[in-house]
Each structure stands twice: as structure tokens, then as C-alpha cells.
Z-matrix of the N, CA and C atoms (Angstrom, degrees):
N
C 1 1.400
C 2 1.551 1 109.64
N 3 1.285 2 113.30 1 129.24
C 4 1.502 3 114.36 2 -178.86
C 5 1.571 4 110.93 3 -83.96
N 6 1.287 5 111.07 4 153.46
C 7 1.444 6 118.11 5 174.61
C 8 1.519 7 106.59 6 -94.63
N 9 1.312 8 116.63 7 110.94
C 10 1.374 9 125.38 8 -167.16
C 11 1.514 10 115.18 9 -50.33
N 12 1.354 11 113.68 10 -47.93
C 13 1.476 12 116.50 11 -175.25
C 14 1.479 13 116.45 12 -96.16
N 15 1.362 14 117.25 13 6.62
C 16 1.472 15 122.62 14 -176.35
C 17 1.526 16 106.97 15 -85.41
N 18 1.337 17 116.57 16 116.92
C 19 1.535 18 118.63 17 -176.77
C 20 1.503 19 109.01 18 -69.22
N 21 1.307 20 119.69 19 -34.11
C 22 1.481 21 121.89 20 179.60
C 23 1.548 22 109.87 21 -61.51
N 24 1.348 23 115.05 22 -43.38
C 25 1.434 24 118.09 23 179.21
C 26 1.490 25 113.30 24 -63.77
N 27 1.355 26 115.18 25 -37.61
C 28 1.364 27 120.80 26 -178.58
C 29 1.528 28 107.35 27 -67.77
N 30 1.346 29 120.12 28 -44.48
C 31 1.465 30 121.19 29 177.95
C 32 1.575 31 113.01 30 -64.97
N 33 1.338 32 116.29 31 -39.56
C 34 1.446 33 120.00 32 175.69
C 35 1.541 34 110.28 33 -58.21
N 36 1.243 35 116.64 34 -43.27
C 37 1.559 36 117.74 35 179.65
C 38 1.521 37 114.03 36 -75.21
N 39 1.274 38 114.73 37 -9.45
C 40 1.559 39 118.12 38 174.33
C 41 1.490 40 114.34 39 -86.59
N 42 1.381 41 118.28 40 -1.94
C 43 1.403 42 124.03 41 177.82
C 44 1.544 43 109.48 42 -62.76
N 45 1.342 44 116.95 43 138.20
C 46 1.473 45 118.49 44 177.93
C 47 1.509 46 111.43 45 -78.62
N 48 1.405 47 117.12 46 140.98
C 49 1.387 48 120.12 47 177.32
C 50 1.636 49 104.86 48 -135.04
N 51 1.345 50 115.47 49 147.66
C 52 1.495 51 117.68 50 -178.62
C 53 1.571 52 107.77 51 -74.22
N 54 1.291 53 111.79 52 141.24
C 55 1.535 54 119.85 53 175.39
C 56 1.490 55 110.54 54 -144.23
N 57 1.365 56 114.01 55 145.78
C 58 1.461 57 124.19 56 -179.33
C 59 1.547 58 102.92 57 -111.54
N 60 1.306 59 117.40 58 126.69
C 61 1.443 60 118.84 59 177.80
C 62 1.579 61 108.69 60 -79.37
N 63 1.344 62 114.30 61 139.17
C 64 1.439 63 120.13 62 -178.91
C 65 1.545 64 109.81 63 -91.10
N 66 1.353 65 113.86 64 -29.64
C 67 1.371 66 117.91 65 -174.88
C 68 1.537 67 108.86 66 -142.22
N 69 1.440 68 116.84 67 161.66
C 70 1.456 69 115.94 68 177.45
C 71 1.519 70 111.32 69 -65.87
N 72 1.336 71 114.55 70 138.02
C 73 1.402 72 121.78 71 178.65
C 74 1.452 73 114.71 72 -130.93
N 75 1.252 74 119.24 73 137.09
C 76 1.456 75 126.41 74 177.25
C 77 1.480 76 111.76 75 -93.32
N 78 1.258 77 118.40 76 145.71
C 79 1.428 78 121.87 77 170.85
C 80 1.475 79 116.94 78 90.64
N 81 1.299 80 119.37 79 0.47
C 82 1.441 81 122.94 80 178.01
C 83 1.477 82 109.47 81 -119.11
N 84 1.375 83 122.54 82 9.24
C 85 1.465 84 124.45 83 -178.02
C 86 1.552 85 112.19 84 -68.59
N 87 1.343 86 115.36 85 -9.98
C 88 1.489 87 113.95 86 175.23
C 89 1.477 88 112.24 87 -64.99
N 90 1.332 89 121.08 88 -20.97
C 91 1.471 90 125.58 89 -176.43
C 92 1.586 91 106.63 90 -79.32
N 93 1.380 92 116.43 91 -20.67
C 94 1.389 93 119.33 92 -175.58
C 95 1.540 94 106.49 93 -106.25
N 96 1.387 95 114.21 94 108.16
C 97 1.456 96 116.58 95 -172.59
C 98 1.607 97 112.60 96 -75.02
N 99 1.299 98 117.43 97 -11.36
C 100 1.480 99 120.31 98 179.23
C 101 1.486 100 113.83 99 -84.69
N 102 1.290 101 114.75 100 -2.98
C 103 1.507 102 117.67 101 -174.68
C 104 1.470 103 109.73 102 -122.05
N 105 1.320 104 118.53 103 132.28
C 106 1.449 105 121.40 104 177.77
C 107 1.543 106 111.54 105 -101.39
N 108 1.351 107 119.70 106 -2.21
C 109 1.466 108 124.14 107 -171.49
C 110 1.556 109 111.84 108 -89.32
N 111 1.365 110 117.35 109 -2.34
C 112 1.446 111 122.72 110 -177.79
C 113 1.459 112 113.65 111 56.36
N 114 1.393 113 116.35 112 29.74
C 115 1.427 114 126.51 113 174.90
C 116 1.489 115 113.03 114 -128.21
N 117 1.379 116 117.40 115 143.61
C 118 1.397 117 118.78 116 -175.24
C 119 1.559 118 104.06 117 -119.41
N 120 1.337 119 117.08 118 134.03
C 121 1.422 120 122.67 119 -175.16
C 122 1.559 121 109.05 120 -90.71
N 123 1.376 122 119.33 121 157.55
C 124 1.389 123 120.35 122 -179.07
C 125 1.523 124 112.45 123 -66.15
N 126 1.301 125 117.88 124 141.17
C 127 1.456 126 125.83 125 -176.63
C 128 1.558 127 113.52 126 85.18
N 129 1.360 128 117.63 127 2.32
C 130 1.394 129 121.02 128 171.07
C 131 1.474 130 114.45 129 -66.92
N 132 1.330 131 116.04 130 133.35
C 133 1.478 132 120.13 131 178.73
C 134 1.541 133 108.34 132 -103.64
N 135 1.338 134 113.30 133 124.72
C 136 1.491 135 119.06 134 -177.68
C 137 1.538 136 109.88 135 -137.40
N 138 1.331 137 118.47 136 156.85
C 139 1.440 138 120.53 137 167.21
C 140 1.492 139 105.57 138 -98.96
N 141 1.295 140 117.07 139 122.00
C 142 1.393 141 126.84 140 175.21
C 143 1.551 142 116.86 141 -114.41
N 144 1.344 143 121.61 142 149.70
C 145 1.467 144 119.33 143 176.53
C 146 1.511 145 105.86 144 -63.10
N 147 1.354 146 114.76 145 145.50
C 148 1.466 147 122.52 146 -172.81
C 149 1.493 148 110.51 147 -56.05
N 150 1.414 149 118.83 148 -39.41
C 151 1.480 150 118.28 149 178.64
C 152 1.470 151 111.55 150 -58.48
N 153 1.322 152 121.22 151 -39.76
C 154 1.433 153 121.21 152 -177.31
C 155 1.493 154 110.45 153 -76.87
N 156 1.343 155 117.54 154 -38.74
C 157 1.368 156 118.82 155 -176.90
C 158 1.579 157 111.90 156 -67.20
N 159 1.310 158 113.76 157 -35.89
C 160 1.505 159 117.57 158 174.05
C 161 1.553 160 111.91 159 -59.34
N 162 1.394 161 114.04 160 -50.57
C 163 1.493 162 111.40 161 -178.73
C 164 1.516 163 115.70 162 -66.39
N 165 1.318 164 113.03 163 -30.85
C 166 1.523 165 113.26 164 175.16
C 167 1.525 166 113.84 165 -71.40
N 168 1.291 167 116.16 166 -31.19
C 169 1.452 168 123.52 167 177.76
C 170 1.467 169 105.23 168 -71.43
N 171 1.290 170 126.05 169 -38.54
C 172 1.468 171 121.90 170 178.13
C 173 1.559 172 109.32 171 -70.78
N 174 1.216 173 120.03 172 -23.37
C 175 1.488 174 123.42 173 175.24
C 176 1.514 175 110.41 174 -88.10
N 177 1.305 176 120.41 175 3.66
C 178 1.377 177 132.20 176 179.15
C 179 1.599 178 109.90 177 56.70
N 180 1.331 179 117.47 178 35.72
C 181 1.471 180 121.18 179 176.47
C 182 1.553 181 110.47 180 -94.43
N 183 1.357 182 121.09 181 -19.80
C 184 1.368 183 122.44 182 179.48
C 185 1.544 184 110.74 183 -135.00
N 186 1.309 185 113.35 184 161.67
C 187 1.399 186 122.63 185 166.71
C 188 1.437 187 112.49 186 -109.95
N 189 1.338 188 122.17 187 123.51
C 190 1.445 189 119.85 188 -174.34
C 191 1.496 190 105.90 189 -93.32
N 192 1.352 191 116.54 190 138.38
C 193 1.468 192 118.61 191 172.39
C 194 1.498 193 112.20 192 -102.47
N 195 1.252 194 113.28 193 176.06
C 196 1.524 195 120.91 194 179.53
C 197 1.467 196 107.31 195 -73.80
N 198 1.352 197 117.48 196 123.72
C 199 1.543 198 119.16 197 179.58
C 200 1.549 199 108.73 198 -61.98
N 201 1.385 200 115.75 199 157.27
C 202 1.446 201 123.06 200 176.02
C 203 1.563 202 114.24 201 -55.79
N 204 1.278 203 120.69 202 -27.95
C 205 1.472 204 123.40 203 179.68
C 206 1.520 205 111.61 204 -66.18
N 207 1.304 206 115.16 205 -13.70
C 208 1.492 207 118.14 206 -176.61
C 209 1.615 208 107.87 207 -117.69
N 210 1.372 209 116.97 208 26.11
C 211 1.437 210 118.12 209 -175.07
C 212 1.508 211 107.25 210 -80.38
N 213 1.394 212 110.07 211 177.83
C 214 1.500 213 117.62 212 -172.56
C 215 1.557 214 111.31 213 -60.78
N 216 1.335 215 117.40 214 -36.92
C 217 1.486 216 122.60 215 -178.57
C 218 1.463 217 108.23 216 -61.11
N 219 1.270 218 120.49 217 -49.82
C 220 1.502 219 126.99 218 -175.91
C 221 1.529 220 106.30 219 -61.94
N 222 1.367 221 116.10 220 -45.89
C 223 1.507 222 116.84 221 178.32
C 224 1.474 223 112.78 222 -59.72
N 225 1.328 224 117.04 223 -41.09
C 226 1.533 225 119.75 224 179.97
C 227 1.514 226 107.95 225 -64.52
N 228 1.331 227 119.05 226 -44.46
C 229 1.450 228 119.81 227 -179.92
C 230 1.510 229 111.75 228 -61.25
N 231 1.355 230 115.93 229 -37.94
C 232 1.445 231 116.12 230 -177.38
C 233 1.546 232 107.94 231 -72.57
N 234 1.269 233 117.34 232 -38.27
C 235 1.532 234 119.91 233 174.48
C 236 1.528 235 112.51 234 -59.88
N 237 1.236 236 113.68 235 -36.84
C 238 1.557 237 116.48 236 -179.53
C 239 1.523 238 111.41 237 -75.58
N 240 1.308 239 122.38 238 -54.12
C 241 1.394 240 125.42 239 179.04
C 242 1.497 241 113.54 240 -157.60
N 243 1.325 242 118.70 241 80.44
C 244 1.402 243 123.82 242 -176.41
C 245 1.568 244 116.13 243 -55.91
N 246 1.238 245 117.13 244 -25.14
C 247 1.498 246 118.72 245 -174.09
C 248 1.521 247 110.61 246 -70.16
N 249 1.375 248 116.52 247 -24.29
C 250 1.499 249 120.38 248 -176.76
C 251 1.501 250 116.44 249 -111.55
N 252 1.333 251 114.30 250 22.68
C 253 1.480 252 115.57 251 176.33
C 254 1.433 253 107.69 252 -96.71
N 255 1.398 254 116.11 253 137.63
C 256 1.397 255 122.04 254 178.79
C 257 1.530 256 111.84 255 -81.54
N 258 1.279 257 116.28 256 87.12
C 259 1.495 258 123.16 257 -174.48
C 260 1.598 259 105.27 258 -78.56
N 261 1.294 260 121.26 259 -28.62
C 262 1.460 261 120.24 260 -177.09
C 263 1.441 262 113.90 261 -63.75
N 264 1.377 263 116.33 262 -37.58
C 265 1.530 264 119.94 263 178.23
C 266 1.508 265 114.56 264 -71.86
N 267 1.426 266 111.20 265 -22.49
C 268 1.545 267 115.96 266 175.22
C 269 1.535 268 113.08 267 -81.06
N 270 1.345 269 110.12 268 -45.59
C 271 1.480 270 116.00 269 175.37
C 272 1.462 271 108.84 270 -168.24
N 273 1.371 272 117.85 271 115.39
C 274 1.404 273 121.74 272 -178.69
C 275 1.552 274 117.60 273 -57.03
N 276 1.367 275 115.02 274 -18.73
C 277 1.420 276 123.32 275 -175.98
C 278 1.515 277 107.14 276 -119.65
N 279 1.285 278 117.70 277 43.18
C 280 1.496 279 123.08 278 -172.02
C 281 1.450 280 113.81 279 -54.46
N 282 1.289 281 119.68 280 -46.78
C 283 1.551 282 122.28 281 -177.12
C 284 1.522 283 110.91 282 -70.15
N 285 1.350 284 115.99 283 -43.97
C 286 1.501 285 119.43 284 -175.52
C 287 1.588 286 108.60 285 -69.63
N 288 1.365 287 115.11 286 -41.77
C 289 1.476 288 115.93 287 176.46
C 290 1.510 289 111.70 288 -64.01
N 291 1.289 290 119.08 289 -40.20
C 292 1.438 291 124.45 290 -179.34
C 293 1.507 292 112.98 291 -64.28
N 294 1.361 293 114.26 292 -42.25
C 295 1.540 294 117.75 293 172.28
C 296 1.423 295 111.88 294 -62.67
N 297 1.269 296 123.94 295 -36.02
C 298 1.398 297 122.94 296 -172.92
C 299 1.587 298 112.49 297 -87.02
N 300 1.297 299 113.21 298 -29.36
C 301 1.499 300 115.25 299 -177.94
C 302 1.477 301 115.33 300 -89.20
N 303 1.288 302 122.57 301 -17.65
C 304 1.429 303 126.45 302 179.94
C 305 1.504 304 112.12 303 -57.87
N 306 1.253 305 122.05 304 -45.88
C 307 1.547 306 119.53 305 177.89
C 308 1.555 307 113.91 306 -68.17
N 309 1.308 308 113.47 307 -27.98
C 310 1.517 309 116.21 308 179.79
C 311 1.558 310 112.53 309 -74.23
N 312 1.269 311 116.56 310 -42.34
C 313 1.476 312 119.85 311 -175.95
C 314 1.581 313 111.47 312 -87.28
N 315 1.306 314 115.16 313 -12.98
C 316 1.450 315 120.45 314 176.62
C 317 1.536 316 112.99 315 70.47
N 318 1.298 317 120.37 316 21.82
C 319 1.438 318 129.39 317 177.96
C 320 1.488 319 107.87 318 -92.24
N 321 1.327 320 118.93 319 106.42
C 322 1.444 321 122.44 320 -178.38
C 323 1.529 322 109.70 321 -80.35
N 324 1.302 323 120.54 322 -10.85
C 325 1.456 324 119.84 323 178.75
C 326 1.464 325 114.08 324 -83.82
N 327 1.329 326 119.54 325 -11.63
C 328 1.512 327 121.33 326 172.37
C 329 1.496 328 109.11 327 -59.71
N 330 1.319 329 122.30 328 -51.05
C 331 1.367 330 122.46 329 175.91
C 332 1.504 331 117.99 330 -48.98
N 333 1.358 332 113.18 331 -42.96
C 334 1.523 333 117.93 332 -179.82
C 335 1.535 334 108.41 333 -68.53
N 336 1.345 335 119.86 334 -36.43
C 337 1.414 336 122.29 335 -179.62
C 338 1.539 337 110.14 336 -67.22
N 339 1.307 338 114.28 337 -42.04
C 340 1.452 339 116.66 338 174.49
C 341 1.473 340 113.51 339 -61.12
N 342 1.346 341 118.17 340 -45.86
C 343 1.424 342 116.78 341 176.96
C 344 1.469 343 118.62 342 -61.33
N 345 1.329 344 116.46 343 -45.16
C 346 1.471 345 118.51 344 175.82
C 347 1.473 346 113.85 345 -59.79
N 348 1.399 347 116.26 346 -43.29
C 349 1.458 348 119.39 347 -178.97
C 350 1.585 349 109.36 348 -64.44
N 351 1.324 350 118.66 349 -45.69
C 352 1.396 351 122.73 350 -175.85
C 353 1.563 352 112.32 351 -68.08
N 354 1.352 353 116.29 352 -40.62
C 355 1.487 354 118.11 353 173.16
C 356 1.539 355 113.82 354 -55.72
N 357 1.257 356 114.72 355 -47.21
C 358 1.515 357 121.44 356 -174.48
C 359 1.483 358 109.75 357 -70.26
N 360 1.442 359 115.78 358 -50.64
C 361 1.394 360 116.86 359 -175.39
C 362 1.540 361 113.21 360 -71.58
N 363 1.353 362 115.98 361 -30.63
C 364 1.495 363 121.28 362 179.18
C 365 1.585 364 109.98 363 -53.96
N 366 1.386 365 116.31 364 -41.77
C 367 1.373 366 120.65 365 -175.81
C 368 1.576 367 109.61 366 -68.22
N 369 1.363 368 110.79 367 -45.15
C 370 1.503 369 117.31 368 179.32
C 371 1.557 370 112.57 369 -60.67
N 372 1.281 371 113.70 370 -42.09
C 373 1.518 372 117.42 371 -178.93
C 374 1.453 373 111.97 372 -64.72
N 375 1.329 374 114.36 373 -40.58
C 376 1.531 375 119.28 374 -176.17
C 377 1.584 376 107.55 375 -72.53
N 378 1.292 377 119.85 376 -41.43
C 379 1.455 378 121.24 377 175.75
C 380 1.461 379 114.91 378 -60.72
N 381 1.370 380 118.16 379 -42.69
C 382 1.443 381 120.07 380 175.06
C 383 1.504 382 115.60 381 -69.30
N 384 1.340 383 117.88 382 -34.32
C 385 1.466 384 122.90 383 178.09
C 386 1.504 385 109.38 384 -65.67
N 387 1.310 386 118.52 385 -37.32
C 388 1.476 387 120.94 386 -168.49
C 389 1.586 388 108.03 387 -90.30
N 390 1.319 389 119.11 388 -27.10
C 391 1.403 390 117.97 389 -173.49
C 392 1.526 391 115.72 390 -104.50
N 393 1.336 392 117.60 391 -38.86
C 394 1.505 393 124.46 392 -177.91
C 395 1.428 394 107.07 393 -104.91
N 396 1.363 395 118.61 394 114.80
C 397 1.403 396 122.44 395 176.57
C 398 1.584 397 110.96 396 -92.15
N 399 1.246 398 114.59 397 -16.26
C 400 1.543 399 117.72 398 171.48
C 401 1.550 400 109.18 399 -114.67
N 402 1.363 401 113.26 400 80.10
C 403 1.465 402 117.95 401 -174.75
C 404 1.575 403 109.49 402 -81.07
N 405 1.224 404 114.82 403 143.90
C 406 1.489 405 117.14 404 177.79
C 407 1.488 406 111.96 405 -70.04
N 408 1.323 407 117.67 406 136.55
C 409 1.431 408 121.85 407 -178.84
C 410 1.475 409 117.65 408 -58.08
N 411 1.387 410 112.06 409 -16.67
C 412 1.522 411 113.78 410 172.49
C 413 1.466 412 115.32 411 -67.98
N 414 1.303 413 116.82 412 -29.36
C 415 1.479 414 122.30 413 179.34
C 416 1.508 415 107.73 414 -68.83
N 417 1.285 416 118.14 415 -49.10
C 418 1.450 417 123.61 416 179.22
C 419 1.490 418 112.88 417 -61.00
N 420 1.324 419 118.03 418 -34.33
C 421 1.453 420 122.34 419 -177.94
C 422 1.553 421 112.04 420 -69.80
N 423 1.315 422 118.86 421 -16.24
C 424 1.353 423 127.02 422 178.70
C 425 1.549 424 114.59 423 -85.01
N 426 1.288 425 115.00 424 -19.02
C 427 1.514 426 124.26 425 -170.95
C 428 1.572 427 109.88 426 -85.48
N 429 1.332 428 115.60 427 145.37
C 430 1.385 429 120.69 428 175.53
C 431 1.550 430 104.11 429 -79.23
N 432 1.391 431 116.01 430 176.87
C 433 1.414 432 118.45 431 -178.40
C 434 1.512 433 115.07 432 -67.92
N 435 1.417 434 112.74 433 -31.31
C 436 1.520 435 117.39 434 173.25
C 437 1.338 436 113.80 435 -67.36
N 438 1.317 437 119.50 436 -38.01
C 439 1.551 438 121.99 437 176.34
C 440 1.456 439 113.43 438 -72.27
N 441 1.284 440 120.40 439 -30.96
C 442 1.472 441 123.37 440 176.19
C 443 1.537 442 106.75 441 -63.93
N 444 1.359 443 118.79 442 -45.44
C 445 1.440 444 122.11 443 174.88
C 446 1.503 445 114.96 444 -57.35
N 447 1.316 446 113.49 445 -43.86
C 448 1.480 447 122.30 446 177.70
C 449 1.533 448 107.76 447 -61.64
N 450 1.273 449 118.04 448 -48.74
C 451 1.463 450 123.44 449 176.84
C 452 1.552 451 113.89 450 -50.26
N 453 1.320 452 111.95 451 -57.10
C 454 1.499 453 119.45 452 179.06
C 455 1.535 454 109.19 453 -58.54
N 456 1.253 455 121.11 454 -46.75
C 457 1.456 456 121.77 455 -178.21
C 458 1.599 457 109.28 456 -63.09
N 459 1.288 458 118.64 457 -40.29
C 460 1.453 459 120.33 458 179.40
C 461 1.450 460 111.24 459 -70.02
N 462 1.303 461 116.05 460 -33.13
C 463 1.597 462 118.17 461 -179.24
C 464 1.468 463 107.85 462 -73.54
N 465 1.357 464 121.86 463 -41.36
C 466 1.445 465 120.18 464 178.30
C 467 1.490 466 113.85 465 -68.70
N 468 1.388 467 113.23 466 -29.38
C 469 1.478 468 115.84 467 175.79
C 470 1.533 469 110.18 468 -67.50
N 471 1.297 470 115.17 469 -44.07
C 472 1.529 471 119.98 470 179.32
C 473 1.578 472 107.80 471 -61.79
N 474 1.282 473 121.15 472 -41.44
C 475 1.461 474 120.72 473 178.25
C 476 1.468 475 112.11 474 -65.03
N 477 1.313 476 117.28 475 -40.18
C 478 1.531 477 120.07 476 179.22
C 479 1.530 478 109.41 477 -68.27
N 480 1.266 479 120.05 478 -35.25
C 481 1.418 480 125.69 479 179.93
C 482 1.549 481 108.91 480 -64.05
N 483 1.372 482 112.34 481 -51.57
C 484 1.557 483 116.78 482 -178.57
C 485 1.580 484 109.10 483 -63.17
N 486 1.325 485 118.36 484 -37.92
C 487 1.388 486 118.67 485 178.58
C 488 1.556 487 110.65 486 -64.15
N 489 1.264 488 116.26 487 -43.74
C 490 1.471 489 119.31 488 178.05
C 491 1.612 490 110.83 489 -64.14
N 492 1.305 491 114.68 490 -41.59
C 493 1.400 492 118.51 491 -179.50
C 494 1.513 493 115.30 492 -66.52
N 495 1.342 494 115.92 493 -34.05
C 496 1.474 495 119.73 494 176.80
C 497 1.523 496 115.90 495 -77.92
N 498 1.332 497 114.74 496 9.06
C 499 1.521 498 115.57 497 175.08
C 500 1.443 499 114.90 498 111.06
N 501 1.310 500 115.90 499 19.76
C 502 1.500 501 117.20 500 177.02
C 503 1.579 502 105.62 501 -68.85
N 504 1.277 503 112.82 502 -179.63
C 505 1.532 504 122.30 503 -177.60
C 506 1.499 505 107.01 504 -54.14
N 507 1.309 506 118.35 505 111.89
C 508 1.473 507 122.38 506 175.62
C 509 1.503 508 110.05 507 -76.91
N 510 1.277 509 110.65 508 -52.12
C 511 1.545 510 113.30 509 -178.25
C 512 1.577 511 105.96 510 -130.33
N 513 1.235 512 113.68 511 139.05
C 514 1.471 513 120.60 512 -179.21
C 515 1.500 514 109.35 513 -111.62
N 516 1.298 515 119.47 514 135.10
C 517 1.415 516 124.52 515 179.58
C 518 1.581 517 108.18 516 -76.18
N 519 1.374 518 115.37 517 124.56
C 520 1.322 519 120.09 518 -179.00
C 521 1.639 520 110.62 519 -61.67
N 522 1.263 521 119.67 520 144.14
C 523 1.470 522 120.48 521 -175.18
C 524 1.554 523 108.55 522 -67.05
N 525 1.209 524 122.99 523 -28.15
C 526 1.430 525 123.29 524 -178.07
C 527 1.484 526 112.35 525 -78.05
N 528 1.287 527 121.86 526 -15.37
C 529 1.412 528 126.36 527 178.57
C 530 1.591 529 110.26 528 -75.69
N 531 1.269 530 117.56 529 -33.95
C 532 1.407 531 124.77 530 -178.76
C 533 1.514 532 114.48 531 -72.00
N 534 1.322 533 121.13 532 -13.81
C 535 1.403 534 124.33 533 -178.51
C 536 1.579 535 108.77 534 -94.85
N 537 1.263 536 112.06 535 144.14
C 538 1.455 537 118.30 536 171.95
C 539 1.526 538 112.73 537 -100.53
N 540 1.281 539 111.62 538 149.12
C 541 1.517 540 116.18 539 178.84
C 542 1.513 541 109.48 540 -77.02
N 543 1.342 542 114.95 541 146.57
C 544 1.401 543 117.05 542 171.86
C 545 1.563 544 109.69 543 -76.29
N 546 1.358 545 111.14 544 140.48
C 547 1.379 546 116.72 545 -179.14
C 548 1.535 547 112.26 546 -64.94
N 549 1.368 548 113.11 547 139.91
C 550 1.510 549 114.67 548 177.18
C 551 1.454 550 110.12 549 -86.89
N 552 1.282 551 116.19 550 135.65
C 553 1.506 552 121.14 551 -176.97
C 554 1.435 553 110.51 552 -98.24
């Protein structure tokens, strides 16, 4: 289920996924640049935005295939060393798209790939966020949108902890404690 006002969710569902049409369909020919009739024939292979592919799949009009960002080569690279795979160039919303597309394509290994990638990369992101405050832009360019959010949250958490540790306000007096009650007459 999409979060209606979440821009990241909207952008994740706008990723293109390969689909094969099962039946002739009117009104979606705009996605096929070779056809001027606005009609798609059965067996046509097109890349559709995920939101449209999901709806057409639920109506049994298309078969959704595994996107290229989850191909065999990517899986092998993740198995070898997930921390150094450039997932952003393959799909900026790698985890979100994988979570949503796995039930549609029926590939149970996508969940395992997501788990392995996230476990490995999570450690690297937190280590970099807590130790290096001047991170090279090349590291950030490898991260997906979800990982960039995680990195920024971890970095701000580390900064807040250091500020507290160095003598920031340990306890704050609640504002209600400073006021006196009015005497009851």
C-alpha cells in the first residue's frame, strides 16, 4: 500500500519494470513508441512504471518480470561484497522496489537479496556516519535513498550524542516546575 503523500514512495513506484502484455489493451500505447494506434498487442514487451504494472498485473493484463536491478549480475555482486555495490545507479529506491515487486514476480530470492544487501550495507553506513564526519562524496553516491536517510539520521545522532557528552544540558527543568500555584482562598 502506498503512502499517498510520501514523495519517496511516489518516486519508488515510478521506477520502470519490464512487463509482457497477455492481451490486447487500449489506452496504454503511449508507452510503446513504435505504435501510433494507442493499442498494445498481446506478447508486447514494454517497460512500465511500477504503479501501472501492478494495477495491470492485478487485472491479469500483464506479466511483470524481474527488473534489471535484480538481475543475476547484481545478485552475484551483492553476494561477493554488498558494501561496495553501486545500488543507486541501478535503482535509487532498491529496497522499496524490491519489497513491492517480490510478490508480483513470484521470486522468493529477492527478499533474501534485500536482506543480505541491507545487513552488510547497514553496518558500513553506520560505521561511516559515526567515525568519518567528512565522508567522500563517492561513498554517498553508492547509497540508495533509504541508505542516505539512514546515514543522515545516524550522523545527526552521533553529533547530538557528542554534544551531550561534552557537557550539554544533562537535565532540563520542566517549565511547569518553575511556576507556583495560586493560593486557594
